[in-house]
C-alpha positions as YAML, in Angstrom:
chain: A
units: angstrom
residues:
- id: 1
  name: MET
  ca: [95.29, 105.56, 107.10]
- id: 2
  name: LYS
  ca: [93.72, 105.86, 110.55]
- id: 3
  name: VAL
  ca: [91.05, 103.23, 111.16]
- id: 4
  name: VAL
  ca: [88.70, 102.00, 113.87]
- id: 5
  name: LEU
  ca: [88.21, 98.22, 113.88]
- id: 6
  name: ILE
  ca: [85.05, 96.39, 114.97]
- id: 7
  name: GLY
  ca: [85.33, 92.61, 115.11]
- id: 8
  name: VAL
  ca: [81.96, 90.85, 114.96]
- id: 9
  name: GLY
  ca: [81.67, 87.17, 115.92]
- id: 10
  name: GLN
  ca: [84.38, 84.69, 116.89]
- id: 11
  name: ALA
  ca: [86.49, 84.91, 113.72]
- id: 12
  name: GLY
  ca: [86.04, 88.68, 113.53]
- id: 13
  name: GLY
  ca: [87.25, 89.12, 117.11]
- id: 14
  name: LYS
  ca: [90.34, 86.98, 116.64]
- id: 15
  name: LEU
  ca: [91.27, 88.69, 113.37]
- id: 16
  name: THR
  ca: [90.77, 92.12, 114.93]
- id: 17
  name: GLN
  ca: [93.12, 91.08, 117.74]
- id: 18
  name: ALA
  ca: [95.73, 89.99, 115.15]
- id: 19
  name: LEU
  ca: [95.41, 93.33, 113.31]
- id: 20
  name: VAL
  ca: [95.84, 95.32, 116.51]
- id: 21
  name: GLU
  ca: [98.88, 93.29, 117.57]
- id: 22
  name: PHE
  ca: [100.53, 93.64, 114.14]
- id: 23
  name: ASP
  ca: [99.96, 97.41, 114.15]
- id: 24
  name: GLN
  ca: [101.45, 97.71, 117.64]
- id: 25
  name: ARG
  ca: [104.38, 95.43, 116.81]
- id: 26
  name: MET
  ca: [105.28, 97.48, 113.73]
- id: 27
  name: GLY
  ca: [104.70, 100.82, 115.49]
- id: 28
  name: PHE
  ca: [102.41, 102.06, 112.70]
- id: 29
  name: ASP
  ca: [99.72, 103.53, 114.98]
- id: 30
  name: ALA
  ca: [97.18, 103.19, 112.17]
- id: 31
  name: VAL
  ca: [94.60, 101.41, 114.35]
- id: 32
  name: ARG
  ca: [93.07, 104.15, 116.50]
- id: 33
  name: GLY
  ca: [90.46, 102.04, 118.23]
- id: 34
  name: ALA
  ca: [89.21, 98.45, 118.37]
- id: 35
  name: LEU
  ca: [86.14, 96.70, 119.70]
- id: 36
  name: ALA
  ca: [84.96, 93.08, 119.65]
- id: 37
  name: VAL
  ca: [81.22, 92.26, 119.53]
- id: 38
  name: ASN
  ca: [79.82, 88.76, 120.03]
- id: 39
  name: SER
  ca: [76.87, 86.79, 121.38]
- id: 40
  name: ALA
  ca: [79.17, 84.13, 122.91]
- id: 41
  name: LYS
  ca: [80.73, 85.20, 126.21]
- id: 42
  name: THR
  ca: [83.60, 82.68, 126.18]
- id: 43
  name: ASP
  ca: [84.82, 83.92, 122.78]
- id: 44
  name: LEU
  ca: [85.07, 87.46, 124.11]
- id: 45
  name: GLN
  ca: [86.91, 86.39, 127.27]
- id: 46
  name: SER
  ca: [89.86, 85.11, 125.23]
- id: 47
  name: LEU
  ca: [90.48, 88.53, 123.62]
- id: 48
  name: ASP
  ca: [92.68, 91.35, 124.84]
- id: 49
  name: LEU
  ca: [90.25, 93.97, 123.48]
- id: 50
  name: ASP
  ca: [87.32, 96.02, 124.70]
- id: 51
  name: THR
  ca: [84.21, 93.90, 124.18]
- id: 52
  name: VAL
  ca: [80.42, 94.06, 123.94]
- id: 53
  name: LEU
  ca: [78.25, 91.01, 124.64]
- id: 54
  name: ILE
  ca: [74.99, 91.11, 122.67]
- id: 55
  name: GLY
  ca: [71.88, 88.93, 122.71]
- id: 56
  name: GLN
  ca: [71.90, 88.14, 126.41]
- id: 57
  name: ASP
  ca: [68.10, 88.14, 126.55]
- id: 58
  name: ARG
  ca: [67.89, 85.63, 123.70]
- id: 59
  name: VAL
  ca: [70.91, 83.32, 123.94]
- id: 60
  name: LYS
  ca: [72.24, 83.98, 127.48]
- id: 61
  name: GLY
  ca: [75.85, 84.40, 126.31]
- id: 62
  name: HIS
  ca: [76.00, 81.01, 124.58]
- id: 63
  name: GLY
  ca: [76.14, 82.24, 120.95]
- id: 64
  name: VAL
  ca: [73.68, 81.69, 118.11]
- id: 65
  name: GLY
  ca: [74.88, 78.24, 117.01]
- id: 66
  name: GLY
  ca: [75.63, 79.23, 113.43]
- id: 67
  name: ASP
  ca: [72.15, 80.71, 112.87]
- id: 68
  name: ASN
  ca: [72.94, 83.92, 111.01]
- id: 69
  name: GLU
  ca: [69.30, 85.03, 110.86]
- id: 70
  name: LEU
  ca: [69.28, 84.97, 114.67]
- id: 71
  name: GLY
  ca: [72.65, 86.75, 114.60]
- id: 72
  name: ALA
  ca: [71.12, 89.53, 112.50]
- id: 73
  name: GLU
  ca: [68.07, 89.80, 114.80]
- id: 74
  name: ILE
  ca: [70.25, 90.05, 117.90]
- id: 75
  name: MET
  ca: [72.46, 92.73, 116.37]
- id: 76
  name: GLN
  ca: [69.39, 94.69, 115.28]
- id: 77
  name: THR
  ca: [67.96, 94.50, 118.81]
- id: 78
  name: ASP
  ca: [71.20, 95.54, 120.54]
- id: 79
  name: VAL
  ca: [72.65, 97.85, 117.89]
- id: 80
  name: THR
  ca: [72.10, 100.95, 120.05]
- id: 81
  name: GLU
  ca: [74.31, 99.49, 122.79]
- id: 82
  name: VAL
  ca: [76.98, 98.60, 120.23]
- id: 83
  name: MET
  ca: [76.85, 102.09, 118.70]
- id: 84
  name: ASP
  ca: [77.18, 103.67, 122.15]
- id: 85
  name: ASN
  ca: [80.40, 101.69, 122.68]
- id: 86
  name: ILE
  ca: [81.70, 102.64, 119.22]
- id: 87
  name: ASP
  ca: [80.86, 106.33, 119.47]
- id: 88
  name: GLY
  ca: [83.73, 107.40, 121.72]
- id: 89
  name: ARG
  ca: [86.28, 105.57, 119.58]
- id: 90
  name: ILE
  ca: [85.49, 107.29, 116.29]
- id: 91
  name: THR
  ca: [87.18, 110.69, 116.36]
- id: 92
  name: ALA
  ca: [87.87, 113.33, 113.72]
- id: 93
  name: GLU
  ca: [91.26, 111.79, 112.97]
- id: 94
  name: ALA
  ca: [89.76, 108.46, 111.81]
- id: 95
  name: ASP
  ca: [89.67, 107.98, 108.04]
- id: 96
  name: ALA
  ca: [87.42, 104.91, 108.03]
- id: 97
  name: VAL
  ca: [85.68, 102.26, 110.11]
- id: 98
  name: VAL
  ca: [86.39, 98.61, 109.25]
- id: 99
  name: ILE
  ca: [83.99, 95.84, 110.31]
- id: 100
  name: VAL
  ca: [85.84, 92.52, 110.56]
- id: 101
  name: ALA
  ca: [83.89, 89.25, 110.36]
- id: 102
  name: GLY
  ca: [83.97, 85.64, 109.32]
- id: 103
  name: LEU
  ca: [81.06, 85.23, 106.90]
- id: 104
  name: GLY
  ca: [80.34, 81.56, 107.58]
- id: 105
  name: GLY
  ca: [79.30, 81.60, 111.23]
- id: 106
  name: GLY
  ca: [76.24, 83.05, 112.94]
- id: 107
  name: THR
  ca: [76.95, 86.28, 114.82]
- id: 108
  name: GLY
  ca: [79.54, 87.63, 112.37]
- id: 109
  name: SER
  ca: [77.76, 86.82, 109.13]
- id: 110
  name: GLY
  ca: [74.37, 87.93, 110.47]
- id: 111
  name: GLY
  ca: [75.50, 90.91, 112.52]
- id: 112
  name: ALA
  ca: [78.10, 92.53, 110.25]
- id: 113
  name: PRO
  ca: [75.65, 93.72, 107.54]
- id: 114
  name: VAL
  ca: [73.27, 95.10, 110.19]
- id: 115
  name: LEU
  ca: [76.09, 97.02, 111.85]
- id: 116
  name: ALA
  ca: [77.40, 98.31, 108.49]
- id: 117
  name: LYS
  ca: [73.96, 99.70, 107.67]
- id: 118
  name: GLU
  ca: [73.68, 101.47, 111.02]
- id: 119
  name: LEU
  ca: [77.21, 102.91, 110.86]
- id: 120
  name: ASN
  ca: [76.57, 104.24, 107.36]
- id: 121
  name: ARG
  ca: [73.37, 105.86, 108.61]
- id: 122
  name: VAL
  ca: [75.20, 107.70, 111.39]
- id: 123
  name: TYR
  ca: [78.69, 108.46, 110.03]
- id: 124
  name: SER
  ca: [79.80, 110.18, 106.83]
- id: 125
  name: MET
  ca: [83.23, 108.47, 106.66]
- id: 126
  name: PRO
  ca: [83.70, 105.24, 104.66]
- id: 127
  name: ILE
  ca: [82.44, 102.07, 106.34]
- id: 128
  name: TYR
  ca: [84.40, 99.10, 105.01]
- id: 129
  name: ALA
  ca: [84.10, 95.40, 105.72]
- id: 130
  name: LEU
  ca: [86.85, 92.81, 105.92]
- id: 131
  name: GLY
  ca: [85.11, 89.48, 105.36]
- id: 132
  name: VAL
  ca: [86.52, 85.95, 105.49]
- id: 133
  name: LEU
  ca: [84.90, 83.29, 103.27]
- id: 134
  name: PRO
  ca: [84.74, 79.72, 104.64]
- id: 135
  name: GLY
  ca: [86.89, 77.07, 102.97]
- id: 136
  name: ARG
  ca: [85.36, 74.41, 100.75]
- id: 137
  name: GLY
  ca: [85.57, 71.80, 103.51]
- id: 138
  name: GLU
  ca: [83.82, 73.80, 106.23]
- id: 139
  name: GLY
  ca: [80.31, 72.44, 105.68]
- id: 140
  name: ALA
  ca: [77.09, 73.38, 103.90]
- id: 141
  name: MET
  ca: [75.77, 75.63, 106.67]
- id: 142
  name: TYR
  ca: [78.85, 77.85, 106.52]
- id: 143
  name: GLN
  ca: [78.71, 78.09, 102.72]
- id: 144
  name: ALA
  ca: [75.03, 79.03, 102.75]
- id: 145
  name: ASN
  ca: [75.56, 81.55, 105.58]
- id: 146
  name: ALA
  ca: [78.43, 83.21, 103.73]
- id: 147
  name: GLY
  ca: [76.49, 83.45, 100.48]
- id: 148
  name: ARG
  ca: [73.57, 85.22, 102.17]
- id: 149
  name: SER
  ca: [75.86, 87.41, 104.28]
- id: 150
  name: LEU
  ca: [78.06, 88.46, 101.38]
- id: 151
  name: LYS
  ca: [75.14, 89.59, 99.22]
- id: 152
  name: THR
  ca: [73.84, 91.76, 102.07]
- id: 153
  name: LEU
  ca: [77.23, 93.04, 103.26]
- id: 154
  name: VAL
  ca: [78.26, 94.22, 99.79]
- id: 155
  name: ARG
  ca: [75.07, 96.27, 99.65]
- id: 156
  name: GLU
  ca: [75.48, 97.84, 103.10]
- id: 157
  name: ALA
  ca: [79.25, 98.49, 103.31]
- id: 158
  name: ASP
  ca: [81.08, 101.03, 101.15]
- id: 159
  name: ALA
  ca: [83.43, 98.25, 100.03]
- id: 160
  name: THR
  ca: [84.13, 94.69, 101.20]
- id: 161
  name: VAL
  ca: [87.67, 93.30, 101.16]
- id: 162
  name: LEU
  ca: [87.34, 89.53, 100.87]
- id: 163
  name: VAL
  ca: [89.68, 86.81, 102.05]
- id: 164
  name: ASP
  ca: [89.10, 83.25, 100.86]
- id: 165
  name: ASN
  ca: [90.17, 80.79, 103.57]
- id: 166
  name: ASP
  ca: [91.33, 78.38, 100.87]
- id: 167
  name: ALA
  ca: [93.82, 80.95, 99.54]
- id: 168
  name: TRP
  ca: [96.38, 80.60, 102.35]
- id: 169
  name: HIS
  ca: [95.49, 77.24, 103.90]
- id: 170
  name: GLY
  ca: [98.73, 75.24, 103.96]
- id: 171
  name: ALA
  ca: [98.76, 71.48, 103.44]
- id: 172
  name: GLY
  ca: [99.02, 69.38, 106.60]
- id: 173
  name: GLU
  ca: [97.93, 72.14, 108.97]
- id: 174
  name: SER
  ca: [95.37, 71.53, 111.68]
- id: 175
  name: VAL
  ca: [92.25, 73.69, 111.60]
- id: 176
  name: GLU
  ca: [93.54, 75.81, 114.50]
- id: 177
  name: GLU
  ca: [96.99, 76.21, 112.92]
- id: 178
  name: ALA
  ca: [95.40, 77.12, 109.59]
- id: 179
  name: PHE
  ca: [93.20, 79.83, 111.12]
- id: 180
  name: ASP
  ca: [96.12, 81.30, 113.09]
- id: 181
  name: ALA
  ca: [98.31, 81.36, 109.97]
- id: 182
  name: ILE
  ca: [95.54, 82.93, 107.88]
- id: 183
  name: ASN
  ca: [94.95, 85.61, 110.54]
- id: 184
  name: GLU
  ca: [98.67, 86.44, 110.56]
- id: 185
  name: ALA
  ca: [98.74, 86.64, 106.76]
- id: 186
  name: ILE
  ca: [95.70, 88.91, 106.69]
- id: 187
  name: ALA
  ca: [97.06, 91.09, 109.51]
- id: 188
  name: GLN
  ca: [100.35, 91.62, 107.67]
- id: 189
  name: ARG
  ca: [98.71, 92.57, 104.37]
- id: 190
  name: VAL
  ca: [95.82, 94.65, 105.70]
- id: 191
  name: GLY
  ca: [98.06, 96.20, 108.36]
- id: 192
  name: LEU
  ca: [100.51, 97.39, 105.69]
- id: 193
  name: LEU
  ca: [97.63, 98.80, 103.65]
- id: 194
  name: PHE
  ca: [96.36, 100.80, 106.64]
- id: 195
  name: ALA
  ca: [99.85, 102.06, 107.40]
- id: 196
  name: SER
  ca: [100.58, 103.27, 103.86]
- id: 197
  name: GLY
  ca: [101.32, 106.99, 103.92]
- id: 198
  name: GLU
  ca: [101.66, 107.19, 107.70]
- id: 199
  name: ALA
  ca: [104.62, 108.91, 109.36]
- id: 200
  name: VAL
  ca: [107.51, 106.45, 109.19]
- id: 201
  name: ASP
  ca: [111.26, 106.77, 108.74]
- id: 202
  name: GLY
  ca: [112.22, 107.92, 105.26]
- id: 203
  name: VAL
  ca: [110.43, 110.08, 102.72]
- id: 204
  name: ALA
  ca: [108.58, 108.44, 99.85]
- id: 205
  name: GLU
  ca: [109.17, 109.82, 96.37]
- id: 206
  name: SER
  ca: [105.50, 109.30, 95.54]
- id: 207
  name: VAL
  ca: [103.52, 109.27, 98.76]
- id: 208
  name: VAL
  ca: [100.61, 106.87, 99.19]
- id: 209
  name: ASP
  ca: [98.04, 108.21, 101.62]
- id: 210
  name: SER
  ca: [94.55, 107.37, 102.82]
- id: 211
  name: SER
  ca: [92.92, 109.17, 99.89]
- id: 212
  name: GLU
  ca: [94.55, 106.69, 97.48]
- id: 213
  name: VAL
  ca: [93.00, 103.75, 99.34]
- id: 214
  name: ILE
  ca: [89.61, 105.46, 99.59]
- id: 215
  name: ASN
  ca: [89.59, 106.39, 95.89]
- id: 216
  name: THR
  ca: [90.54, 102.83, 94.89]
- id: 217
  name: LEU
  ca: [87.56, 101.53, 96.87]
- id: 218
  name: ARG
  ca: [85.20, 104.36, 95.89]
- id: 219
  name: GLU
  ca: [83.09, 102.32, 93.47]
- id: 220
  name: GLY
  ca: [82.23, 99.83, 96.24]
- id: 221
  name: GLY
  ca: [81.57, 96.15, 95.70]
- id: 222
  name: ILE
  ca: [84.17, 93.48, 96.44]
- id: 223
  name: ALA
  ca: [87.88, 94.16, 96.81]
- id: 224
  name: ALA
  ca: [90.90, 91.86, 97.08]
- id: 225
  name: LEU
  ca: [94.43, 92.32, 98.38]
- id: 226
  name: GLY
  ca: [97.62, 90.78, 96.98]
- id: 227
  name: TYR
  ca: [101.07, 90.66, 98.55]
- id: 228
  name: ALA
  ca: [104.57, 89.33, 97.84]
- id: 229
  name: SER
  ca: [108.10, 90.23, 98.89]
- id: 230
  name: ALA
  ca: [111.72, 89.46, 98.04]
- id: 231
  name: GLU
  ca: [115.17, 90.38, 99.31]
- id: 232
  name: ALA
  ca: [116.38, 93.72, 97.96]
- id: 233
  name: SER
  ca: [119.77, 94.79, 96.65]
- id: 234
  name: GLU
  ca: [121.43, 97.85, 98.19]
- id: 235
  name: ASP
  ca: [121.59, 99.36, 94.67]
- id: 236
  name: SER
  ca: [118.12, 100.52, 93.57]
- id: 237
  name: GLY
  ca: [119.05, 100.02, 89.91]
- id: 238
  name: GLU
  ca: [119.37, 96.30, 90.55]
- id: 239
  name: ASN
  ca: [115.86, 96.19, 92.07]
- id: 240
  name: VAL
  ca: [113.89, 97.09, 88.93]
- id: 241
  name: ASN
  ca: [113.27, 93.43, 88.11]
- id: 242
  name: THR
  ca: [112.67, 92.65, 91.81]
- id: 243
  name: VAL
  ca: [109.80, 95.13, 91.98]
- id: 244
  name: THR
  ca: [108.17, 93.87, 88.78]
- id: 245
  name: SER
  ca: [108.63, 90.25, 89.89]
- id: 246
  name: VAL
  ca: [107.07, 90.66, 93.35]
- id: 247
  name: THR
  ca: [104.21, 92.67, 91.84]
- id: 248
  name: ARG
  ca: [103.44, 89.83, 89.43]
- id: 249
  name: LYS
  ca: [103.50, 87.33, 92.30]
- id: 250
  name: ALA
  ca: [101.31, 89.58, 94.46]
- id: 251
  name: LEU
  ca: [98.63, 89.76, 91.78]
- id: 252
  name: LEU
  ca: [98.83, 86.32, 90.21]
- id: 253
  name: THR
  ca: [99.55, 84.02, 93.18]
- id: 254
  name: GLY
  ca: [99.36, 86.09, 96.38]
- id: 255
  name: THR
  ca: [95.87, 87.57, 96.45]
- id: 256
  name: SER
  ca: [93.30, 87.14, 99.20]
- id: 257
  name: LEU
  ca: [90.84, 86.09, 96.49]
- id: 258
  name: PRO
  ca: [92.52, 83.74, 93.98]
- id: 259
  name: GLN
  ca: [91.88, 84.43, 90.28]
- id: 260
  name: ALA
  ca: [90.65, 87.94, 91.08]
- id: 261
  name: VAL
  ca: [92.61, 89.82, 88.42]
- id: 262
  name: THR
  ca: [90.10, 91.79, 86.37]
- id: 263
  name: ALA
  ca: [89.26, 94.91, 88.40]
- id: 264
  name: ASP
  ca: [87.65, 98.33, 88.10]
- id: 265
  name: SER
  ca: [90.52, 100.01, 89.96]
- id: 266
  name: ALA
  ca: [93.81, 99.15, 91.63]
- id: 267
  name: LEU
  ca: [96.44, 100.54, 93.96]
- id: 268
  name: LEU
  ca: [100.08, 99.37, 93.91]
- id: 269
  name: VAL
  ca: [102.16, 100.09, 97.01]
- id: 270
  name: VAL
  ca: [105.88, 99.24, 96.96]
- id: 271
  name: ALA
  ca: [107.30, 99.05, 100.48]
- id: 272
  name: GLY
  ca: [110.94, 99.07, 101.52]
- id: 273
  name: LYS
  ca: [113.86, 101.39, 102.18]
- id: 274
  name: SER
  ca: [113.41, 104.55, 100.12]
- id: 275
  name: GLU
  ca: [116.90, 104.43, 98.61]
- id: 276
  name: ARG
  ca: [116.33, 100.87, 97.38]
- id: 277
  name: ILE
  ca: [112.98, 101.49, 95.63]
- id: 278
  name: PRO
  ca: [113.63, 102.10, 91.90]
- id: 279
  name: ARG
  ca: [111.32, 104.67, 90.30]
- id: 280
  name: LYS
  ca: [111.56, 102.85, 86.97]
- id: 281
  name: GLY
  ca: [110.58, 99.56, 88.61]
- id: 282
  name: VAL
  ca: [107.52, 101.05, 90.33]
- id: 283
  name: GLU
  ca: [106.29, 102.66, 87.12]
- id: 284
  name: ARG
  ca: [106.91, 99.52, 85.11]
- id: 285
  name: ALA
  ca: [105.04, 97.43, 87.70]
- id: 286
  name: ARG
  ca: [102.15, 99.92, 87.76]
- id: 287
  name: SER
  ca: [101.84, 99.76, 83.97]
- id: 288
  name: TRP
  ca: [101.81, 95.96, 84.12]
- id: 289
  name: VAL
  ca: [99.03, 96.01, 86.75]
- id: 290
  name: GLU
  ca: [97.06, 98.36, 84.49]
- id: 291
  name: GLU
  ca: [97.45, 95.99, 81.56]
- id: 292
  name: GLU
  ca: [96.70, 92.85, 83.59]
- id: 293
  name: THR
  ca: [93.59, 94.18, 85.35]
- id: 294
  name: GLY
  ca: [92.19, 96.03, 82.34]
- id: 295
  name: SER
  ca: [91.68, 99.08, 84.55]
- id: 296
  name: MET
  ca: [92.53, 102.65, 83.63]
- id: 297
  name: GLN
  ca: [92.41, 103.60, 87.33]
- id: 298
  name: VAL
  ca: [95.66, 102.19, 88.68]
- id: 299
  name: ARG
  ca: [97.35, 104.28, 91.35]
- id: 300
  name: GLY
  ca: [100.85, 103.65, 92.62]
- id: 301
  name: GLY
  ca: [103.39, 104.84, 95.12]
- id: 302
  name: ASP
  ca: [106.00, 104.09, 97.77]
- id: 303
  name: PHE
  ca: [105.81, 103.18, 101.44]
- id: 304
  name: PRO
  ca: [109.16, 103.81, 103.24]
- id: 305
  name: LEU
  ca: [109.82, 100.87, 105.56]
- id: 306
  name: ASP
  ca: [112.98, 99.82, 107.35]
- id: 307
  name: SER
  ca: [113.39, 96.37, 105.81]
- id: 308
  name: ASP
  ca: [115.97, 94.40, 103.82]
- id: 309
  name: HIS
  ca: [113.11, 93.27, 101.54]
- id: 310
  name: LEU
  ca: [110.99, 94.98, 98.93]
- id: 311
  name: ALA
  ca: [107.29, 94.16, 99.03]
- id: 312
  name: SER
  ca: [104.42, 94.81, 96.64]
- id: 313
  name: LEU
  ca: [100.92, 95.28, 97.96]
- id: 314
  name: VAL
  ca: [98.16, 95.34, 95.34]
- id: 315
  name: LEU
  ca: [94.64, 96.46, 96.29]
- id: 316
  name: LEU
  ca: [91.99, 95.59, 93.69]
- id: 317
  name: GLY
  ca: [88.59, 97.28, 93.68]
- id: 318
  name: GLY
  ca: [85.49, 95.97, 91.93]
- id: 319
  name: VAL
  ca: [86.41, 92.28, 91.49]
- id: 320
  name: GLU
  ca: [82.92, 90.83, 92.03]
- id: 321
  name: ARG
  ca: [82.65, 89.65, 88.42]
- id: 322
  name: GLY
  ca: [85.63, 87.30, 88.88]
- id: 323
  name: GLN
  ca: [85.50, 83.53, 88.48]
- id: 324
  name: ARG
  ca: [86.20, 82.82, 92.16]
- id: 325
  name: ILE
  ca: [83.16, 84.82, 93.31]
- id: 326
  name: GLU
  ca: [80.91, 83.12, 90.76]
- id: 327
  name: GLU
  ca: [82.17, 79.69, 91.88]
- id: 328
  name: PHE
  ca: [81.63, 80.55, 95.54]
- id: 329
  name: MET
  ca: [78.11, 81.91, 95.05]
- id: 330
  name: GLU
  ca: [77.18, 78.77, 93.11]
- id: 331
  name: ARG
  ca: [78.58, 76.66, 95.97]
- id: 332
  name: ALA
  ca: [76.54, 78.71, 98.46]
- id: 333
  name: ARG
  ca: [73.35, 78.25, 96.43]
- id: 334
  name: GLU
  ca: [73.88, 74.49, 96.25]
- id: 335
  name: ALA
  ca: [74.54, 74.37, 100.01]
- id: 336
  name: GLN
  ca: [71.34, 76.27, 100.73]
- id: 337
  name: GLU
  ca: [69.34, 73.89, 98.53]
- id: 338
  name: ARG
  ca: [70.86, 70.91, 100.39]
- id: 339
  name: GLN
  ca: [69.88, 72.46, 103.72]
- id: 340
  name: LEU
  ca: [66.30, 72.98, 102.58]
- id: 341
  name: GLN
  ca: [66.10, 69.41, 101.24]
- id: 342
  name: GLU
  ca: [67.43, 67.95, 104.50]
- id: 343
  name: THR
  ca: [64.84, 69.92, 106.48]
- id: 344
  name: ALA
  ca: [62.08, 68.61, 104.22]
- id: 345
  name: ASP
  ca: [63.37, 65.01, 104.53]
- id: 346
  name: HIS
  ca: [63.36, 65.18, 108.35]
- id: 347
  name: ALA
  ca: [59.82, 66.57, 108.35]
- id: 348
  name: GLU
  ca: [58.58, 63.80, 106.03]
- id: 349
  name: ALA
  ca: [59.99, 61.15, 108.39]
- id: 350
  name: PHE
  ca: [57.35, 62.16, 110.93]
- id: 351
  name: GLN
  ca: [54.36, 62.13, 108.56]
- id: 352
  name: SER
  ca: [51.97, 59.39, 109.73]
- id: 353
  name: ASP
  ca: [48.24, 58.73, 109.51]
- id: 354
  name: GLU
  ca: [48.31, 56.89, 112.84]
- id: 355
  name: LEU
  ca: [48.93, 59.97, 114.99]
- id: 356
  name: ASP
  ca: [47.44, 63.44, 114.84]
- id: 357
  name: ASP
  ca: [49.72, 66.47, 114.87]
- id: 358
  name: LEU
  ca: [49.99, 68.36, 118.14]
- id: 359
  name: PHE
  ca: [48.32, 71.41, 116.57]
...
């Protein structure tokens, strides 16, 4: 699947960099163009990507300070410049555009929905979003930002693949280590999804191509991605249980959005050396995914990959009714109410009959 990546904001830029590096390292050549867009100049300077600085008239390259309404305004004002930079990168060979953003900050959470709307207005190909939810401990502002951004992004993008920061945050890691590890985990999973069906060594018995991904995401809404792997035997017959086991782990404990199991559609990709992938194991795993998700639209296939391991990648479409999303949106609503209350409290502290207001 040939894609063009657009990272918006600090987190979006760093994750886009990780995706590009993984694609290059693996030799997949699935990423056909990449661009980072931000209102903070220093964040762009640390990236080895083509960049666009927006909002110079408003924030002078210093960022929006977590204000996602300002982030949206700036993107709206400078969207023509951003589109001009994107235009030359989107060619006939691209299957989709993917906007990458952290949903808790200012520029990414505010700008990503604006950009998705504009891209959908101009291009007929799918416009997807890859959004990262803030962890529980990242503060009320980030929760409220992400709640507002997610509602808008889901409406404007053709589908939004979500990653919950809490899903892969290891115990004892520093914040920087945690973000780097999460970016690597996302890059591996999403990078493999993009590369499915591309020209690699070996011939798959049941080819997965870009149309399978697009059809799985066709209904829109929120999507999640699960992954797990295990060492493979040289005899494919001995790998039947391995395939079913890693598929269960991918769906039940390895998804980007924990507890997202019920889905409208799903795609199972089994990656590894062609001669080690058991047809019976793939079909058995696909049937289990169908039963577990309650979906009658479960596609499946192979991805030939030169590896001593077998991996299962499970893409779930239409998971917005899941418990994790409901919990997050409730958390975002509570955070927004706290913000409004704090603003009111600060204003009341300056109410006094002894002094007149300035206006």
